C-alpha positions as CSV (number, residue, x, y, z in Angstrom):
1,M,5.4,4.4,27.3
2,T,5.6,3.7,23.5
3,S,5.2,6.6,21.1
4,A,4.2,6.5,17.4
5,D,7.9,7.1,16.5
6,D,8.9,3.8,18.3
7,L,6.4,1.7,16.3
8,P,7.3,0.0,13.0
9,P,5.5,1.7,10.1
10,E,2.3,-0.1,9.1
11,Y,0.7,2.3,6.7
12,G,2.1,2.9,3.2
13,I,1.7,4.2,-0.2
14,R,2.6,2.0,-3.1
15,V,3.6,3.9,-6.2
16,S,3.5,2.1,-9.5
17,L,3.2,2.8,-13.2
18,P,0.1,2.5,-15.4
19,P,0.3,0.3,-18.5
20,G,1.9,2.0,-21.4
21,E,3.7,4.7,-19.3
22,P,6.8,5.9,-21.2
23,F,8.7,6.2,-17.9
24,A,8.7,2.4,-17.8
25,N,11.2,2.5,-20.7
26,L,13.7,3.8,-18.1
27,V,12.8,1.9,-15.0
28,G,11.1,-1.2,-16.2
29,E,7.4,-2.3,-16.5
30,D,7.4,-3.8,-13.0
31,W,8.8,-0.7,-11.2
32,E,7.2,0.2,-7.9
33,K,8.2,2.1,-4.7
34,T,6.6,1.9,-1.3
35,H,6.7,4.7,1.2
36,W,6.0,3.7,4.8
37,F,4.4,5.8,7.7
38,T,3.6,5.1,11.3
39,T,0.1,6.5,11.2
40,P,-2.8,6.6,8.7
41,A,-3.0,10.4,9.1
42,A,0.7,10.8,8.1
43,R,0.2,8.5,5.1
44,D,-3.0,10.3,4.0
45,R,-1.2,13.7,4.2
46,A,1.7,12.4,2.0
47,L,-0.8,10.8,-0.4
48,S,-2.6,14.1,-0.8
49,E,0.7,15.8,-1.5
50,M,1.8,13.2,-4.0
51,Q,-1.4,13.5,-6.0
52,R,-1.7,17.3,-6.1
53,E,-0.8,19.5,-9.1
54,H,2.6,20.8,-8.1
55,E,3.8,24.4,-8.7
56,Y,6.4,23.2,-11.2
57,S,3.8,21.3,-13.3
58,R,2.2,22.7,-16.4
59,R,-1.3,23.9,-15.8
60,G,-3.6,20.9,-15.9
61,D,-0.9,18.3,-15.6
62,K,-1.7,15.5,-13.3
63,P,0.7,12.8,-12.0
64,T,0.5,9.7,-14.2
65,L,1.7,7.4,-11.4
66,I,-0.7,5.1,-9.5
67,F,-0.8,5.9,-5.8
68,E,-2.3,3.1,-3.7
69,P,-2.8,3.4,0.1
70,I,-1.8,0.2,1.9
71,G,-1.8,-0.8,5.5
72,Q,-4.0,-2.3,8.1
73,G,-7.0,-3.8,6.4
74,Q,-5.7,-2.7,2.9
75,G,-3.2,-5.4,2.0
76,G,-0.3,-4.0,3.9
77,K,2.2,-5.8,6.1
């Protein structure tokens, strides 16, 4: 029997920068990072966590990164 942990990850979150983001001065305009997950539920939980206002943020601050869910039917692998 194959478990979800044995399957290659097929659901991801692509993290990239919006145009004009000052962070690009450090990492480059074309910077992006992809996080992979074995289930859409795990990906969606992580996406929600990435997009939330964190306790160390100033009140009203929102992440300026672009978070794009990818995977089956969404341009993933």
